[in-house]
C-alpha positions as CSV (number, residue, x, y, z in Angstrom):
1,M,-8.6,11.9,30.2
2,K,-10.0,8.4,30.7
3,A,-11.1,8.1,27.1
4,L,-7.4,8.2,26.0
5,D,-6.8,5.0,28.0
6,I,-9.4,3.0,26.2
7,D,-8.5,-0.8,26.2
8,R,-7.4,-1.8,22.7
9,R,-9.6,-4.9,23.0
10,I,-12.6,-2.7,22.8
11,I,-11.3,-1.5,19.4
12,F,-10.7,-5.1,18.3
13,I,-14.3,-5.9,19.2
14,F,-15.7,-3.0,17.2
15,V,-13.5,-4.0,14.2
16,F,-14.7,-7.6,14.5
17,L,-18.3,-6.5,14.6
18,G,-17.6,-4.2,11.6
19,V,-16.6,-7.3,9.6
20,A,-19.0,-9.9,11.0
21,I,-22.3,-8.0,10.9
22,P,-22.0,-6.8,7.2
23,L,-21.3,-10.4,6.2
24,M,-24.5,-11.6,7.9
25,V,-26.8,-8.7,7.1
26,D,-27.6,-7.9,3.5
27,F,-27.6,-4.2,2.7
28,T,-26.3,-2.1,-0.1
29,L,-23.7,0.7,-0.1
30,P,-23.3,3.1,-3.1
31,I,-20.4,2.2,-5.3
32,K,-19.2,4.9,-7.6
33,P,-16.9,3.7,-10.4
34,T,-13.6,5.6,-10.7
35,P,-12.1,6.9,-13.9
36,P,-9.5,4.1,-14.4
37,V,-12.2,1.4,-14.0
38,I,-14.5,3.3,-16.3
39,A,-11.7,3.6,-18.8
40,A,-11.1,-0.2,-18.8
41,Y,-14.8,-0.8,-19.3
42,D,-15.0,1.7,-22.1
43,A,-12.0,0.1,-23.8
44,F,-13.7,-3.3,-24.0
45,E,-16.9,-1.6,-25.2
46,K,-15.0,0.2,-27.9
47,V,-13.4,-3.0,-29.2
48,A,-16.8,-4.7,-29.3
49,A,-18.3,-1.8,-31.3
50,E,-15.4,-1.5,-33.8
51,K,-14.5,-5.2,-34.1
52,P,-17.4,-7.5,-33.2
53,G,-16.5,-11.1,-32.4
54,S,-12.9,-10.2,-31.7
55,T,-10.4,-12.5,-29.9
56,I,-8.8,-11.1,-26.7
57,L,-6.1,-12.4,-24.4
58,L,-6.4,-12.7,-20.6
59,S,-3.3,-13.3,-18.7
60,F,-3.5,-14.7,-15.1
61,S,-0.5,-13.6,-13.1
62,Y,-1.6,-14.2,-9.5
63,G,-1.8,-17.0,-7.0
64,A,-3.8,-18.2,-4.0
65,S,-2.6,-15.6,-1.6
66,T,-4.3,-12.8,-3.7
67,A,-7.3,-14.8,-4.9
68,P,-9.8,-12.9,-2.6
69,E,-9.0,-9.7,-4.5
70,M,-8.2,-11.1,-8.0
71,Q,-10.9,-13.8,-8.5
72,P,-13.9,-11.5,-8.3
73,M,-12.1,-9.2,-10.7
74,A,-11.5,-12.0,-13.1
75,R,-15.1,-13.1,-12.9
76,A,-16.4,-9.6,-13.6
77,V,-14.1,-9.0,-16.6
78,L,-14.8,-12.4,-18.1
79,R,-18.5,-11.9,-17.8
80,H,-18.2,-8.7,-19.7
81,C,-16.1,-10.3,-22.4
82,F,-18.5,-13.1,-22.9
83,R,-21.4,-10.7,-22.9
84,L,-19.8,-8.6,-25.6
85,G,-19.3,-11.7,-27.8
86,F,-15.5,-11.9,-27.5
87,K,-13.5,-15.1,-28.0
88,V,-11.2,-15.5,-25.1
89,V,-7.7,-17.0,-24.9
90,A,-6.4,-17.4,-21.4
91,I,-2.8,-18.1,-20.3
92,C,-0.9,-18.2,-17.0
93,L,2.5,-16.7,-16.4
94,W,2.4,-17.7,-12.7
95,P,2.5,-21.5,-12.0
96,D,0.1,-21.3,-9.1
97,G,-2.5,-19.4,-11.1
98,V,-3.5,-22.4,-13.2
99,G,-6.1,-23.9,-11.0
100,L,-7.6,-20.4,-10.2
101,A,-7.8,-19.6,-13.9
102,E,-9.4,-22.9,-14.8
103,S,-12.0,-22.6,-12.1
104,V,-13.1,-19.1,-13.0
105,L,-13.2,-19.9,-16.7
106,A,-15.3,-23.0,-16.2
107,E,-17.6,-21.2,-13.8
108,V,-18.4,-18.1,-15.9
109,A,-18.5,-20.2,-19.2
110,E,-21.1,-22.5,-17.7
111,E,-23.1,-19.5,-16.3
112,M,-23.1,-17.8,-19.7
113,G,-23.5,-20.9,-22.0
114,K,-20.0,-20.7,-23.5
115,K,-18.1,-23.7,-24.8
116,E,-14.4,-24.5,-24.4
117,D,-12.3,-24.5,-27.6
118,V,-15.1,-22.7,-29.4
119,D,-15.7,-19.6,-27.3
120,Y,-12.6,-19.8,-25.2
121,A,-9.4,-21.6,-24.8
122,F,-7.1,-22.1,-21.8
123,L,-3.4,-22.6,-22.8
124,G,-2.1,-23.3,-19.3
125,Y,1.2,-22.2,-17.8
126,K,4.4,-21.5,-19.6
127,P,7.6,-20.6,-17.7
128,G,9.8,-17.8,-18.9
129,T,7.7,-14.7,-18.3
130,I,9.4,-12.1,-20.5
131,A,10.6,-14.7,-23.0
132,V,7.1,-16.0,-23.3
133,I,5.7,-12.6,-24.1
134,L,8.4,-11.9,-26.7
135,N,7.7,-15.3,-28.2
136,M,4.0,-14.6,-28.3
137,G,4.7,-11.3,-30.0
138,Q,6.1,-13.3,-32.9
139,D,3.7,-16.3,-32.9
140,L,1.3,-17.6,-30.2
141,H,1.6,-21.1,-31.7
142,T,5.3,-21.1,-31.1
143,A,5.0,-20.0,-27.5
144,F,2.1,-22.3,-26.8
145,P,2.1,-25.2,-29.3
146,V,-0.8,-26.9,-27.5
147,D,-3.5,-25.9,-25.0
148,S,-3.7,-27.2,-21.4
149,K,-5.2,-30.5,-22.6
150,G,-2.5,-31.1,-25.2
151,V,-4.6,-30.2,-28.2
152,S,-2.7,-28.3,-31.0
153,L,-3.7,-24.6,-31.2
154,A,-4.0,-25.0,-35.0
155,Q,-6.9,-27.4,-34.4
156,L,-8.8,-25.1,-32.0
157,P,-11.4,-22.8,-33.6
158,V,-10.6,-20.0,-31.2
159,T,-6.8,-19.9,-31.8
160,K,-6.2,-21.3,-35.3
161,N,-6.1,-17.9,-36.9
162,I,-4.3,-16.1,-34.0
163,H,-0.5,-15.8,-34.4
164,P,1.3,-12.6,-33.3
165,L,0.1,-10.7,-30.3
166,T,-1.2,-8.0,-32.6
167,D,-3.9,-10.5,-33.8
168,F,-5.6,-10.0,-30.4
169,S,-7.9,-7.0,-30.3
170,F,-7.2,-6.5,-26.6
171,V,-4.9,-7.9,-23.9
172,F,-5.7,-7.8,-20.2
173,D,-3.4,-8.9,-17.4
174,F,-4.6,-9.9,-13.9
175,A,-1.5,-9.1,-11.8
176,A,-0.5,-9.7,-8.2
177,G,3.2,-9.0,-8.8
178,D,5.2,-6.9,-11.2
179,S,4.0,-8.5,-14.4
180,I,2.3,-5.4,-15.7
181,E,5.1,-2.9,-15.3
182,F,8.1,-5.2,-15.8
183,W,6.8,-7.8,-18.3
184,W,3.7,-6.8,-20.3
185,I,4.4,-3.1,-20.8
186,P,8.1,-3.0,-21.8
187,Y,8.2,-6.3,-23.7
188,G,4.7,-6.5,-24.9
189,Q,2.6,-3.4,-25.3
190,E,5.6,-1.0,-25.9
191,K,7.1,-3.4,-28.5
192,Y,4.0,-4.6,-30.3
193,R,1.6,-1.7,-29.6
194,F,-1.6,-3.6,-28.9
195,P,-4.5,-2.2,-26.7
196,F,-3.7,-3.2,-23.1
197,A,-5.3,-2.8,-19.7
198,G,-4.9,-4.6,-16.4
199,G,-6.1,-5.4,-12.9
200,C,-4.0,-5.6,-9.8
201,T,-4.1,-5.8,-6.0
202,A,-4.9,-2.6,-4.2
203,V,-1.4,-2.2,-2.9
204,M,0.0,-2.2,-6.4
205,A,-2.4,0.3,-8.0
206,P,-0.6,3.6,-7.1
207,D,2.6,2.4,-8.9
208,L,0.6,1.9,-12.1
209,F,-0.9,5.3,-12.5
210,P,2.0,6.6,-14.6
211,F,1.2,4.0,-17.2
212,L,-2.4,5.2,-17.4
213,Q,-1.2,8.8,-17.9
214,S,1.2,7.7,-20.6
215,G,-1.5,5.8,-22.5
216,Q,0.3,2.5,-22.2
217,M,-2.6,1.2,-20.1
218,L,-6.1,2.0,-21.3
219,G,-7.6,1.3,-17.9
220,M,-7.0,-0.3,-14.5
221,L,-8.9,-2.2,-11.9
222,G,-7.3,-1.8,-8.4
223,G,-8.1,-4.4,-5.8
224,L,-11.5,-5.5,-4.5
225,A,-12.8,-1.9,-4.8
226,G,-11.9,-1.9,-8.5
227,A,-13.6,-5.3,-9.0
228,A,-16.8,-4.0,-7.2
229,E,-16.8,-0.9,-9.4
230,Y,-16.5,-3.1,-12.5
231,E,-19.4,-5.3,-11.2
232,T,-21.4,-2.1,-10.9
233,L,-20.6,-1.0,-14.5
234,I,-21.7,-4.4,-16.0
235,G,-24.8,-4.5,-13.8
236,H,-23.9,-7.8,-12.1
237,P,-23.1,-7.4,-8.4
238,G,-21.1,-10.3,-7.1
239,Q,-18.4,-11.3,-4.6
240,A,-16.5,-8.0,-4.8
241,T,-19.6,-6.0,-4.1
242,E,-20.4,-8.2,-1.1
243,G,-16.8,-7.8,0.1
244,M,-17.0,-4.1,0.0
245,R,-19.6,-4.0,2.8
246,P,-17.4,-5.2,5.7
247,Q,-14.4,-3.4,4.2
248,S,-16.3,-0.1,4.1
249,V,-17.9,-0.4,7.6
250,T,-14.5,-1.3,9.1
251,H,-12.9,1.7,7.5
252,L,-15.6,3.9,9.0
253,I,-15.0,2.4,12.4
254,I,-11.3,3.1,12.2
255,I,-11.9,6.6,11.0
256,A,-14.3,7.2,13.9
257,F,-11.7,6.0,16.4
258,I,-9.0,8.2,14.8
259,I,-11.4,11.2,15.1
260,L,-12.3,10.3,18.7
261,G,-8.6,9.8,19.7
262,N,-7.5,13.1,18.2
263,G,-10.5,15.0,19.7
264,M,-9.8,13.6,23.2
265,Y,-6.1,14.4,22.8
266,F,-6.7,18.1,22.0
267,L,-9.3,18.4,24.8
268,S,-6.8,16.9,27.3
269,R,-4.2,19.4,26.2
270,R,-6.7,22.2,26.6
271,S,-7.7,21.0,30.0
272,S,-4.1,20.6,31.2
273,G,-3.3,24.1,29.9
274,Q,-6.2,25.6,31.8
275,A,-5.2,23.8,35.0
276,T,-1.6,25.1,34.6
277,G,-2.8,28.6,34.0
């Protein structure tokens, strides 16, 4: 059949249009939050209800290559934390995550009227990964004596009373690598037993479901879709929700071509069988 010999450039054109048109035309698609994302949202809400004004730890373990997935996620989670009245302490366990963490903290803090050193603190990057987590488990002030500007943690209102990791009411890791399953869970959550959840790139999400089932993670945001679902839950559509439009339309186009290709294949087999008969 001639339809089986379709020029691949036609497919590329459809995919291009599937990305370009949704970026230029504003329309909404339904976003239904999944159980892991709802669980992460509920975990934050539970902490806010039981321990108002708590201090939480956000760990930024990603770089520029995964920023399109992770930055919208970080914005959504940070908005939720500030809205719930949490004090936020942020750290980096990846060296190339410092600039990304600083920008998202400053952006959301300005948007929500929060002040650095009072409502949040950024401690910067510390090399050592597992060693840093173990050190923080004993005393945050030993692992990070000063913040990113060189000010002693003992002088900062948001950190002066925080010492072991268990002083944090919640820990959340934004991961683009193996920081959740190989750093935070075995050497942090499993050892010190603090409430823990995380966000990751879409390709990593399937590997983390066992930790949800074991209860070591209270919730999980997976990729841009997870970030969009979280934006839906907090009622603040943002970059992730916008990004889901071209992604969803492109997926529909690919599915349509798969169905078309398989349909034409089976019709051609039927036609050839009748001709042989």
